[in-house]
BAVEXDO-457548 format. One line per 5 residues: number of its first residue (from 1); their letters; for each residue x negated, y, z negated of N, C-alpha, C. Coordinates in steps of 0.2 Angstrom, whole numbers. Each point is the difference from the previous one (the first is absolute). Layout:
NUM> a> X Y Z X Y Z X Y Z | ...
***
This chain:
1> mirld> -4 -6 0 4 6 0 -4 6 0 | -5 0 -4 -5 6 -1 -4 0 7 | -2 -5 3 -3 0 6 4 3 5 | 6 -2 1 5 3 5 0 7 -1 | 1 2 -6 1 8 -1 -7 3 2
6> lmrrl> -5 -3 -1 -7 3 2 0 1 7 | 2 -5 4 0 0 7 4 5 3 | 6 1 -3 5 5 2 -3 7 -1 | -4 1 -6 -3 7 -1 -6 1 5 | -4 -5 2 -5 1 5 3 1 7
11> sflav> 5 -3 1 3 1 7 3 8 0 | 3 2 -5 2 7 0 -6 5 1 | -5 -1 -4 -6 4 1 -3 0 7 | 0 -6 3 -2 0 7 4 4 5 | 7 -1 -1 4 4 4 -1 8 -1
16> vscaa> -1 2 -6 -1 7 -2 -7 2 3 | -5 -4 0 -6 2 3 0 1 7 | 3 -5 3 1 0 8 4 7 2 | 5 2 -4 3 6 2 -4 6 -2 | -4 0 -4 -4 6 -2 -6 1 5
21> fpvla> -3 -6 2 -6 1 5 1 4 6 | 6 -1 4 1 4 6 1 7 -2 | 2 2 -5 1 7 -2 -7 3 -1 | -4 -4 -4 -7 3 -1 -4 0 7 | 1 -5 4 -3 0 6 2 6 5
26> qegek> 6 2 -1 3 5 4 -3 7 -2 | -1 0 -7 -2 6 -3 -8 1 2 | -3 -6 0 -7 1 2 -1 1 8 | 4 -2 4 0 1 7 2 7 3 | 2 4 -5 2 7 3 -5 4 3
31> tdapk> -6 -1 -2 -6 4 3 -3 -4 6 | 1 -7 0 -3 -4 5 4 -2 6 | 6 0 -1 5 -2 5 0 5 6 | 0 -2 6 0 4 6 6 5 0 | -1 6 1 6 5 0 3 0 7
36> gdaee> 6 3 0 4 1 6 -3 6 4 | 2 1 6 -2 6 4 3 6 -3 | 6 0 -3 3 6 -3 -4 2 -6 | -2 -5 -4 -4 2 -6 -7 2 2 | -3 -3 4 -7 2 3 0 7 2
41> skdek> 5 2 4 1 6 3 1 6 -5 | 4 -2 -5 1 4 -6 -6 2 -3 | -4 -6 -2 -6 1 -4 -5 4 4 | -1 -1 7 -4 4 4 2 7 0 | 6 2 1 2 6 0 -1 4 -7
46> kkdee> 1 -4 -5 -2 3 -7 -7 2 0 | -4 -5 2 -7 1 0 -3 6 4 | 3 0 6 -1 6 4 2 7 -3 | 5 0 -3 2 6 -4 -4 1 -6 | -3 -5 -3 -4 1 -6 -7 2 2
51> erwfa> -2 -3 5 -7 1 2 -1 3 7 | 2 6 2 -1 3 6 -6 5 0 | -6 -3 2 -6 4 -1 -1 4 7 | -3 6 -1 -2 5 6 -6 4 -3 | -5 0 5 -6 4 -2 -2 4 6
56> ilngd> -3 6 -2 -3 5 5 -8 0 -2 | -4 -2 4 -7 -1 -1 -4 5 3 | -6 2 -4 -5 4 2 1 7 2 | 6 3 -3 2 7 1 -3 4 -5 | 0 7 1 -1 5 -5 6 2 -3
61> vyagt> 1 -2 -6 6 1 -4 1 7 -3 | 4 4 2 2 7 -3 6 -1 -4 | -1 -2 -6 6 -2 -5 5 5 -1 | -2 7 1 5 5 -1 0 2 -7 | -5 -3 -4 0 2 -7 -7 4 -1
66> gevlr> -4 1 5 -7 3 0 -5 -5 1 | 1 -7 -1 -5 -5 2 -1 -1 7 | -6 -2 2 -1 -2 7 -5 -6 0 | 3 -6 2 -4 -6 0 -2 -2 8 | -7 1 1 -2 -2 7 -1 -7 1
71> gatll> 3 -2 6 0 -7 2 3 -5 -5 | 5 2 -3 3 -4 -5 6 -4 3 | 3 -5 -4 6 -4 2 6 2 -4 | 5 0 3 7 1 -4 4 -6 1 | 2 -3 -5 3 -7 0 7 1 -3
76> skngk> 5 -2 3 7 0 -3 3 -7 0 | 4 -1 -5 4 -6 -1 7 2 -1 | 4 -3 5 8 1 0 2 7 0 | -4 4 4 2 7 1 -3 5 -5 | -3 -3 -5 -3 5 -5 -8 -1 0
81> ihsig> -3 6 -1 -7 0 0 -3 -4 -6 | -4 -5 2 -3 -5 -5 -6 3 -3 | -5 2 5 -6 2 -2 -3 4 6 | -5 5 -2 -4 4 4 -7 0 -2 | -5 -2 4 -7 0 -2 -4 -4 5
86> ydlyv> -6 -3 -2 -5 -3 4 0 -8 -3 | -2 -4 5 -1 -7 -1 6 -3 -3 | 6 2 3 6 -3 -3 1 -7 3 | 4 -4 -3 1 -7 3 7 1 3 | 0 -1 7 6 0 4 2 -7 2
91> ppdak> 6 -2 -2 3 -6 1 -1 -2 8 | -1 -6 1 -1 -2 7 6 1 5 | 6 0 -4 6 1 4 3 7 1 | -5 4 -3 2 8 0 0 2 7 | 4 5 2 0 3 6 -5 6 -1
96> tvdak> -4 2 5 -5 5 -1 0 5 6 | -3 6 -2 -1 5 5 -8 2 -1 | -4 0 5 -7 2 -1 0 8 2 | -1 4 -5 0 7 0 -7 3 0 | -5 -4 2 -7 3 0 0 6 4
101> gyrly> -3 5 -3 0 7 4 6 4 0 | 5 -2 -4 6 4 -1 1 1 -7 | 5 5 -1 2 2 -7 7 -3 -2 | 0 -1 -6 7 -2 -3 2 6 -5 | 7 2 2 3 5 -4 7 -3 -3
106> pglva> 2 3 -5 7 -2 -2 5 2 5 | 5 -3 2 5 2 4 3 7 -1 | 1 4 5 2 7 -1 7 0 -2 | 2 5 -5 7 0 -2 2 7 2 | 5 0 4 3 6 3 6 2 -5
111> issqg> -1 6 -3 5 2 -5 7 0 3 | 1 1 6 6 0 4 -1 0 7 | 4 -4 4 0 0 7 7 -2 3 | 0 2 6 7 -1 4 -2 -4 6 | 4 -6 1 -1 -4 6 -4 -6 -1
116> llgna> -5 0 -4 -4 -6 -1 3 -6 -1 | 6 0 -3 4 -6 -2 6 -1 5 | 0 4 5 6 0 5 5 5 -2 | 6 -2 -1 5 4 -2 2 -1 -7 | -5 -2 -4 2 -3 -7 3 6 -4
121> sgdfe> 5 -2 -4 3 5 -5 5 -4 -4 | 1 3 -6 4 -3 -5 -3 -7 -2 | 3 -5 1 -2 -7 -2 -5 -2 5 | -7 0 -2 -5 -1 4 -1 -7 3 | 2 -5 -4 -1 -6 2 5 -2 6
126> dtidp> 5 4 1 5 -1 5 -1 4 6 | -4 5 -1 -1 5 6 -7 1 2 | -5 -3 -3 -7 0 2 -1 -4 7 | -3 3 5 -2 -3 6 -7 -3 0 | -1 -6 -2 -7 -2 0 -3 -2 6
131> fsfrm> 3 1 6 -2 0 7 -1 6 3 | 0 6 -3 0 6 3 -7 2 2 | -1 3 6 -7 1 2 -3 6 -4 | 5 4 -3 -3 5 -5 -3 -2 -6 | 2 -6 -2 -3 -3 -6 -7 -2 2
136> vlglg> -1 -3 7 -7 -2 2 -4 7 0 | 2 5 3 -3 6 0 -2 3 -7 | 4 -1 -5 -1 2 -7 -6 -4 -3 | 0 -7 2 -5 -4 -3 -7 1 4 | 1 2 6 -6 2 4 -3 7 -3
141> tgitt> 4 4 -3 -3 6 -4 -3 -2 -7 | 2 -6 -2 -3 -2 -7 6 0 -5 | 6 2 1 5 0 -5 3 -7 -1 | 0 -2 -6 3 -6 -2 6 1 -5 | 0 5 -3 6 2 -4 3 7 1
146> tgags> 6 1 0 3 6 2 6 2 -5 | 1 6 -2 6 2 -3 5 1 5 | 6 -2 -1 6 0 5 6 2 -4 | 3 6 1 5 2 -4 -2 1 -7 | 3 -4 -5 -3 1 -7 -3 -7 -2
151> gavkl> -2 -4 5 -3 -6 -2 -7 -1 3 | -3 -6 -1 -7 -1 2 0 -7 4 | -2 0 6 0 -6 4 -6 -2 3 | -2 -6 1 -6 -2 3 2 -1 8 | -5 1 4 0 -1 7 -1 -7 2
156> krfsv> 4 -5 -3 -1 -7 2 3 -1 7 | -3 -4 4 2 -2 7 4 -7 0 | 5 0 4 4 -6 1 4 -3 -6 | -1 4 -5 4 -2 -6 1 5 -5 | 6 0 -4 1 5 -5 -1 -2 -7
161> dgavl> -2 -7 -1 0 -3 -6 -6 4 -4 | 2 2 -6 -5 4 -4 -2 6 2 | 3 3 5 -2 7 3 2 6 -4 | 5 -1 -4 3 6 -4 -3 -1 -7 | -4 6 -1 -4 0 -7 4 4 -5
166> nekif> 4 5 2 3 4 -5 6 3 4 | 6 1 -3 6 2 4 2 7 -2 | -1 2 -7 2 6 -2 -6 4 -4 | -3 5 3 -6 3 -3 2 8 -1 | 2 3 5 0 8 -1 8 2 -1
171> stfsw> 1 5 -4 6 4 0 -2 7 2 | 3 2 6 -2 6 2 4 6 -2 | -3 5 -2 4 6 -3 -2 6 4 | 4 5 -1 -2 7 4 -2 5 -6 | -5 4 2 -2 5 -5 -3 6 5
176> sannp> 4 5 1 -2 5 4 2 7 -2 | -4 5 1 2 7 -2 6 2 5 | 1 -3 5 5 2 5 7 -4 -2 | 0 -4 -5 6 -3 -3 0 0 -7 | 1 6 -3 0 0 -7 6 -4 -4
181> rgkge> 6 0 4 5 -5 -3 -2 -7 -1 | -4 -2 5 -2 -7 0 -5 -1 -6 | -4 5 -1 -5 0 -5 3 -1 -7 | 6 4 -1 4 0 -6 3 -6 -1 | 3 -3 5 3 -7 -1 -5 -5 -1
186> lrekl> -6 0 2 -5 -5 -1 -2 0 -8 | 0 7 -2 -2 0 -7 5 -2 -5 | 7 1 2 5 -2 -4 0 -8 0 | -1 -3 5 0 -7 0 -6 -3 -4 | -5 3 0 -6 -2 -4 1 1 -7
191> vaask> 4 6 -2 2 1 -7 4 -5 -3 | 5 -2 5 5 -5 -2 -3 -7 -1 | -4 -2 4 -3 -6 0 -5 -1 -6 | -4 6 -1 -4 0 -6 4 0 -7 | 5 3 0 5 0 -6 2 -7 -1
196> flreh> 3 -3 5 2 -7 -1 -5 -5 -2 | -6 0 2 -6 -4 -2 -1 1 -7 | 0 6 -2 -1 2 -8 5 -4 -4 | 7 1 2 5 -2 -3 0 -8 0 | -2 -3 5 0 -7 1 -6 -3 -5
201> rewqr> -6 3 0 -5 -2 -4 2 0 -8 | 4 6 -1 3 0 -7 5 -5 -2 | 4 -2 5 5 -5 -1 -3 -7 -1 | -6 -1 4 -3 -7 -1 -3 0 -7 | -2 5 -3 -3 0 -6 5 -1 -6
206> kvkee> 6 3 1 5 0 -5 5 -7 1 | 0 -2 6 5 -6 1 -2 -6 -4 | -7 -1 -2 -2 -5 -4 3 0 -7 | 2 5 -2 3 1 -7 8 0 1 | 2 4 5 7 1 1 2 -4 6
211> kdlpe> 2 -6 -1 2 -4 6 5 3 5 | 5 3 -3 6 3 4 -1 6 3 | -6 3 0 -2 7 2 1 0 8 | 4 4 3 1 0 7 -6 3 4 | -1 -3 6 -6 2 4 2 7 3
216> pskrg> -5 4 1 1 7 3 3 -1 7 | 4 4 2 3 0 7 -5 2 5 | 0 -3 6 -4 2 6 4 5 5 | 6 2 -2 4 4 4 -3 6 2 | -1 2 6 -3 6 2 -7 0 1
221> vdnnm> -3 -6 -2 -8 -1 1 -2 -3 6 | -5 3 4 -2 -2 6 -5 -6 -1 | 2 -6 3 -4 -6 0 -7 1 2 | -1 4 6 -6 1 3 -5 4 -5 | 3 5 -4 -4 4 -4 -2 -5 -6
226> lgvlq> 5 -4 -2 -2 -5 -6 -6 -4 3 | 0 -3 6 -5 -4 3 -7 4 0 | 0 7 1 -6 4 1 -3 1 -7 | 5 1 -5 -3 2 -7 -2 -7 -4 | 3 -5 2 -2 -7 -3 -6 -3 4
231> geqta> -3 3 5 -5 -2 4 1 -6 5 | 7 -1 1 2 -5 5 0 2 7 | 0 6 1 0 3 7 -4 6 0 | -2 2 6 -5 6 1 4 6 3 | -1 6 -3 4 6 2 -5 2 6
236> kfvan> 3 1 6 -3 3 6 3 6 2 | -5 5 1 2 7 3 -3 1 6 | 3 4 4 -3 3 6 -1 7 -1 | -6 2 0 -1 8 -2 -7 2 2 | -1 6 2 -6 3 3 -2 6 -3
241> drddl> 5 4 -2 -2 7 -3 -3 0 -7 | -4 4 -1 -4 0 -6 5 1 -6 | 5 4 0 5 1 -5 4 -6 -1 | 2 -4 5 4 -6 -1 -4 -5 -3 | -7 -1 2 -4 -5 -3 -1 1 -7
246> lgiar> -1 7 -2 0 1 -7 6 -2 -4 | 6 2 3 6 -2 -3 1 -7 -2 | -2 -4 5 0 -8 0 -4 -2 -6 | -7 3 0 -4 -2 -5 2 1 -7 | 3 6 -1 2 2 -7 7 -4 -2
251> laqef> 4 -2 5 6 -4 -1 -3 -7 -2 | -5 -3 3 -2 -6 -2 -3 0 -7 | -4 5 -1 -3 0 -7 6 1 -6 | 5 4 2 5 1 -5 4 -7 -1 | 1 -4 5 4 -6 -1 -4 -6 0
256> gfrpv> -6 0 1 -4 -5 -1 0 -6 5 | -1 2 7 0 -5 5 -5 3 5 | -3 -5 4 -5 1 5 3 1 7 | 0 5 3 3 1 7 -5 -1 5 | 3 -2 6 -3 0 6 2 5 5
261> iegcq> -5 4 2 2 6 4 -3 -1 7 | 5 0 5 -2 -1 7 -1 7 4 | -5 1 3 -1 6 4 -6 3 -4 | 2 4 -6 -5 3 -4 -5 4 3 | 2 4 5 -5 3 4 -4 6 -3
266> egwtv> 3 3 -5 -3 5 -4 -2 -3 -7 | -1 -6 0 -2 -3 -6 -7 2 -3 | -4 1 5 -7 2 -2 0 7 -4 | 5 4 1 0 6 -4 2 -1 -7 | 4 -6 -2 2 -1 -7 -2 -7 -2
271> adelg> -6 -2 2 -2 -7 -1 -1 -2 -7 | -2 4 -4 -1 -1 -7 6 -1 -4 | 5 4 2 7 -1 -3 3 -7 2 | -1 -2 6 3 -6 3 -4 -6 -3 | -6 1 -1 -4 -6 -3 2 -1 -8
276> ragvr> 1 6 -3 3 -1 -7 7 -3 -1 | 4 1 5 7 -3 0 0 -7 3 | -6 -3 2 0 -7 2 3 -1 7 | 0 6 4 3 -1 7 -4 -4 4 | 4 -4 4 -4 -4 6 3 4 6
281> aivtp> -5 1 5 2 4 6 -1 -5 6 | 4 2 5 0 -3 7 -1 5 5 | -6 1 3 -2 5 4 -2 -2 7 | 0 5 4 -3 -1 7 -5 6 1 | -7 -2 0 -5 4 0 0 5 6
286> rdrrt> 3 -2 6 0 5 5 6 4 1 | 4 0 -6 6 5 0 -2 7 1 | 4 4 3 -2 7 1 6 4 -3 | -2 5 -5 5 4 -3 -3 7 -1 | 3 5 3 -3 7 -1 2 3 -7
291> kderq> -5 4 -2 1 3 -7 6 6 1 | 4 0 -5 4 6 -1 -3 6 -2 | -1 5 5 -5 5 -1 4 5 -6 | 6 -1 -1 3 4 -6 -2 -2 -7 | -4 -6 0 -2 -2 -6 -7 1 -1
296> ahdgg> -2 2 -6 -7 2 -2 -4 -7 -1 | 3 -5 -3 -3 -6 -2 -2 -4 6 | -4 -5 -1 -2 -5 6 6 -3 3 | 0 -2 6 5 -3 3 -1 -3 7 | 4 -4 3 -1 -3 6 -3 -7 0
301> asien> -1 -3 5 -3 -7 0 -7 1 1 | -4 -5 -3 -7 -1 0 -2 -7 2 | -5 -1 4 -3 -6 1 -3 -3 -6 | -2 4 -5 -3 -2 -7 6 -2 -5 | 6 0 2 5 -1 -4 -1 -7 -4
306> aailh> -1 -5 4 0 -7 -3 -6 0 -5 | -6 3 2 -6 0 -4 1 3 -7 | 3 6 1 2 4 -6 5 -3 -5 | 5 -3 3 5 -4 -4 -4 -6 -4 | -4 -3 4 -3 -6 -3 -5 2 -6
311> ragvq> -3 5 1 -5 2 -5 4 2 -7 | 6 3 1 4 2 -5 4 -6 -4 | -1 -6 3 3 -6 -3 7 -2 3 | 1 3 6 6 -2 3 -1 -6 5 | 3 -6 -1 0 -5 5 3 2 6
316> vaitp> -4 -1 6 2 2 6 1 -6 5 | 5 0 3 2 -5 6 0 4 6 | -2 -2 5 -1 4 7 5 -4 5 | 3 4 4 5 -2 5 -1 4 6 | 1 -2 6 0 4 6 6 5 0
321> ategv> 0 4 5 5 5 1 6 -3 2 | 0 -6 4 6 -3 3 -1 -7 -3 | 5 -3 -3 0 -7 -3 3 -5 4 | 2 2 6 2 -5 5 -5 -2 5 | 2 -5 4 -5 -2 6 2 4 6
326> dlggl> -5 4 1 0 5 6 -4 -2 6 | 2 -3 5 -4 -2 5 -1 5 6 | 3 6 -1 -1 5 5 0 7 -2 | -1 1 -7 0 6 -3 -7 3 -1 | 0 3 -6 -7 3 -2 -5 -5 -2
331> vgrdi> -5 0 4 -5 -6 -2 -3 1 -7 | 0 -5 -3 -3 0 -7 4 3 -5 | 6 1 1 4 3 -6 6 -5 -2 | 0 -6 3 5 -4 -3 -2 -6 -4 | 4 -4 -2 -2 -6 -5 -5 -4 3
336> lhlpi> -1 -1 6 -5 -4 3 -7 3 -1 | -1 6 -2 -6 3 -1 -1 1 -8 | 3 -4 -4 0 1 -7 -8 1 -3 | -4 -4 3 -7 0 -3 -4 7 2 | 3 3 5 -4 6 3 1 6 -5
341> epgfa> 6 0 -3 2 6 -4 -4 1 -6 | -2 -5 -4 -5 1 -5 -7 2 2 | -2 -1 6 -6 3 2 0 7 0 | 6 4 2 0 7 -1 0 2 -7 | 2 -4 -5 0 2 -7 -8 -1 -2
346> vrggl> -3 -5 3 -8 0 -2 -3 6 3 | 2 3 6 -3 6 2 1 6 -5 | 6 -1 -3 2 6 -5 -3 -1 -7 | -4 -6 -1 -4 0 -6 2 -6 -4 | 5 -4 2 2 -6 -3 -5 -6 0
351> seraa> -2 -3 -5 -5 -6 1 3 -6 4 | -4 -3 3 2 -6 4 3 -5 -4 | -2 -1 -6 4 -5 -4 7 2 -1 | 1 7 -2 7 2 -1 4 0 6 | -4 1 6 4 0 6 3 -7 1
356> lesit> -5 -5 -1 3 -7 1 5 -2 -5 | 0 3 -6 5 -2 -5 7 4 2 | -1 5 4 6 4 1 5 -4 5 | -3 -5 4 4 -4 4 0 -8 -2 | -2 -1 -6 0 -7 -3 3 0 -7
361> ivpar> -4 1 -5 2 -1 -7 5 5 -2 | -1 7 2 5 5 -3 7 -1 3 | 1 -1 6 7 -1 3 3 -6 -3 | -5 -5 -1 3 -7 -4 2 2 -7 | -3 4 -3 3 2 -7 6 4 1
366> llgvs> 1 4 4 6 4 1 6 -4 2 | -2 -6 4 5 -4 2 2 -6 -5 | -4 0 -6 1 -4 -5 -3 -7 1 | -5 -1 5 -2 -7 2 -7 0 -1 | -4 4 -4 -7 0 0 -3 -6 -4
371> hrvgs> 5 -4 -3 -2 -6 -3 -1 -6 5 | 2 2 6 0 -6 5 -5 2 6 | 1 7 2 -4 2 6 -4 7 -2 | -4 2 5 -3 6 -1 -8 0 -1 | -2 -6 -2 -7 -1 -1 -2 -7 0
376> levgk> -6 -2 1 -2 -7 1 -3 -2 -7 | 5 -4 -4 -2 -2 -7 3 -7 -1 | -4 -4 -4 3 -7 -1 7 1 -3 | 4 -4 2 7 -1 -2 5 4 4 | -2 5 4 4 4 4 2 -4 7
381> dcdvi> 5 2 3 1 -3 7 -6 1 4 | -1 -5 4 -5 0 5 2 4 6 | 0 6 0 2 5 5 -6 4 2 | -3 -2 6 -7 2 2 0 2 7 | -3 6 2 -2 1 7 -7 0 1
386> vtdgd> -2 -3 6 -7 -1 2 -1 5 5 | -5 5 0 -1 5 5 -7 0 2 | -1 3 6 -7 0 3 -4 6 -2 | 2 4 -5 -3 6 -2 4 3 -6 | -2 6 -1 3 4 -6 7 1 2
391> vlhyk> 5 -2 -5 7 0 2 2 8 1 | -4 5 -3 3 7 1 -3 3 7 | -4 -4 4 -3 2 6 5 -1 6 | 1 5 4 5 -1 5 -2 -5 5 | -6 -2 1 -2 -5 5 1 -7 -3
396> tfvqw> 2 -1 -6 0 -7 -3 6 -3 2 | -1 -7 1 6 -4 1 1 -5 -5 | 6 -2 -2 2 -6 -4 -1 -6 4 | -4 -5 -2 -1 -6 4 5 -5 -3 | 1 -1 -6 5 -4 -3 3 3 -6
401> avidg> 7 -2 0 4 2 -6 2 -6 -3 | 0 0 -7 2 -6 -4 5 2 -5 | 5 -4 0 5 1 -6 2 -6 -3 | -1 0 -7 1 -6 -4 -4 -6 3 | -6 2 1 -5 -6 2 1 -3 7
406> kvvyd> 4 4 4 1 -3 7 -1 6 5 | -3 -2 6 -2 5 5 6 1 4 | 3 6 -1 6 3 4 -2 4 6 | -6 2 1 -2 4 5 -7 -2 2 | -1 -1 7 -7 -1 2 -1 5 7
411> kekel> -4 4 -1 -1 5 6 0 -3 7 | -4 -5 0 -1 -4 6 5 -4 3 | 6 -1 -4 5 -4 2 6 5 1 | 0 6 0 5 5 1 -1 4 6 | 5 2 3 0 4 6 -3 7 0
416> fyahi> 1 3 -6 -1 7 0 -7 3 0 | -5 -4 -4 -7 3 0 -5 -6 2 | 2 -6 2 -5 -5 1 -5 2 6 | 2 4 4 -4 2 6 -5 5 -2 | 0 3 -6 -4 5 -2 -6 -3 -5
421> rprpe> -6 1 2 -5 -3 -3 1 -7 -3 | 1 -5 4 2 -7 -2 -6 -3 -4 | 1 -4 -5 -5 -3 -4 -4 -4 4 | -7 0 0 -4 -4 4 1 -7 -1 | 1 -3 -6 0 -7 -1 7 -3 3
426> vaavk> 5 4 0 6 -2 3 -1 -1 8 | -4 5 3 -1 -1 7 -4 -6 1 | -5 -2 -4 -3 -6 1 4 -6 -1 | 4 0 -5 5 -6 -1 4 -1 6 | 3 5 3 4 0 6 -4 -4 6
431> kidag> -6 2 1 -4 -3 5 -1 -7 -1 | -1 -2 -7 -1 -7 -1 6 -4 1 | 6 3 -2 6 -3 2 1 -1 7 | -2 4 4 1 0 7 -5 -5 4 | -4 -3 -4 -5 -5 2 -7 3 2
436> etppv> -1 6 -1 -6 4 2 -5 0 -6 | -6 1 1 -5 1 -5 -1 7 -2 | 1 2 -6 -1 7 -2 -7 3 2 | 0 6 2 -7 3 1 -4 0 -6 | -7 -2 1 -5 1 -5 -3 7 0
441> pvepa> 1 3 -6 -3 6 -1 -8 0 2 | -2 5 4 -7 0 2 -3 6 -4 | -6 -1 -3 -4 5 -3 -2 5 5 | -1 7 -2 -2 5 5 -8 -2 2 | -1 1 6 -7 -2 2 -5 6 -2
446> eegek> -6 -2 -1 -5 5 -1 -2 3 6 | -4 6 -1 -2 4 6 -4 -4 5 | -5 -5 -3 -4 -4 5 4 -5 3 | 5 -3 -3 4 -5 3 5 3 6 | 2 6 -1 4 4 5 -4 1 6
451> deekd> -7 1 -1 -4 1 6 -1 -6 4 | -1 -6 -4 0 -6 3 6 -2 4 | 6 1 -2 6 -1 3 0 4 7 | -2 6 0 0 4 6 -4 -3 5 | -6 -4 -1 -4 -3 4 2 -5 5
456> gpekk> 6 -2 -1 3 -5 4 0 -7 -2 | 0 -5 4 0 -7 -2 -6 -2 -4 | 1 -6 -4 -6 -2 -4 -6 -3 5 | -6 1 -2 -5 -2 5 -2 -7 -3 | -2 -4 5 -3 -7 -2 -7 0 -2
461> dgekk> -2 -5 -3 -6 -1 -3 -6 1 5 | -5 4 -1 -5 1 5 1 5 5 | 6 3 1 2 5 5 0 7 -4 | -2 4 5 0 7 -3 4 5 5 | 3 4 -3 4 5 3 -4 6 2
466> dgdet> 2 4 5 -3 6 1 0 5 -6 | -5 2 -1 0 5 -6 -2 -3 -6 | -1 -7 0 -1 -3 -7 -7 1 -3 | -5 2 5 -6 2 -3 0 6 -4 | -4 1 -5 0 6 -4 -5 5 3
471> ppkkd> 2 6 1 -4 4 3 -6 2 -4 | -6 2 2 -5 2 -4 1 6 -4 | -2 1 -6 1 6 -4 -5 5 2 | 2 6 0 -4 6 2 -3 2 -6 | -7 3 1 -4 2 -6 4 7 -2
476> g> 0 0 -7 3 6 -3 7 0 1
***
């Protein structure tokens, strides 16, 4: 009886063990069993998204922060700058661009433009035209990010994914001596918003003790003003007259916000006051404005405007006179000549570093995207332009434009500038592709060698040509 009971128990344990082993085997086979096509595709896609490497090799890196690294490498991972320096390890599967002899700059940031995104307005993701030829022209200029309306957008091609960086930046207000009523209404709105914020802070302090204390009413309070005073939006003014500029500066100091002033043509006459108020200025160095001769103080436009403002602590962003794409108007005055305009500010005394910052990091700050673009730093977006010279020089061409670690513009592959000073190595590659041998560069001949070439065909051993004998030297 006991033996029969023991056998039943052993049989039960055997059944349990057999049932358990397949489960253990299945768990152990999860990593070893072959995957289906769908799983492999999913894993490969995930790997590609996690490890997308791109490198620009051997270029002179102008980081936009004052540093210059000669013949360095810039390495990005998944669209972000991973490292900049020398002797970097570049993964074998990384896509590369050899920029030996060229310069690397941060992608240019246009504070505002019209037409580069097609007819984009309102909801950018639905209205951007990523196939617009104007976008190609903008990238050929070096612009990788632009202000559009009250937002900031990247000039990505063939896709709008991730192109919109910021949708609401500026709240534009009017402040002009010609509109005293508008100035009065603006002040009233600021007073009301400031009063509400004080009452709301007081309510937040007391409501911890008095749970039923009603929250202050926002009735009659302008939401844009609240955003400005809370630092969520930037107050933007368009003003040029000295008196208007002073009025905006004093208004900003009174209510505690930092304005952006576009135009600012007479800013050089009140630069110190603007600097103390924390004003940021958007200027066009070639603007012309005559002085009002009825005034005794300084006035009118000056090519030194940007330099004087910068020395006073005003951050300066530079923009052309026309922010649209003009293919038949004033040469050098539209958005396609953005890098040219800071050159005139340099002529007026602005340093080259500040001039570069005026079309990179400063407009990026004004657009609220300087944590991502505007300079070449580890962790920022890999938005880079590769040029064949100083970006501020009128003869310089953008050879490549890179956004998020992907080449979106190659001068030699576009119709607009490929025929002007083509890259030599590209010409050689084309000949190899056509089955021809690229020409071997020949060192310049010495003077003696040139004379021998003029003598005609080579002479055989033992033969002499007419004139081979050296004439006797004359005494003295």
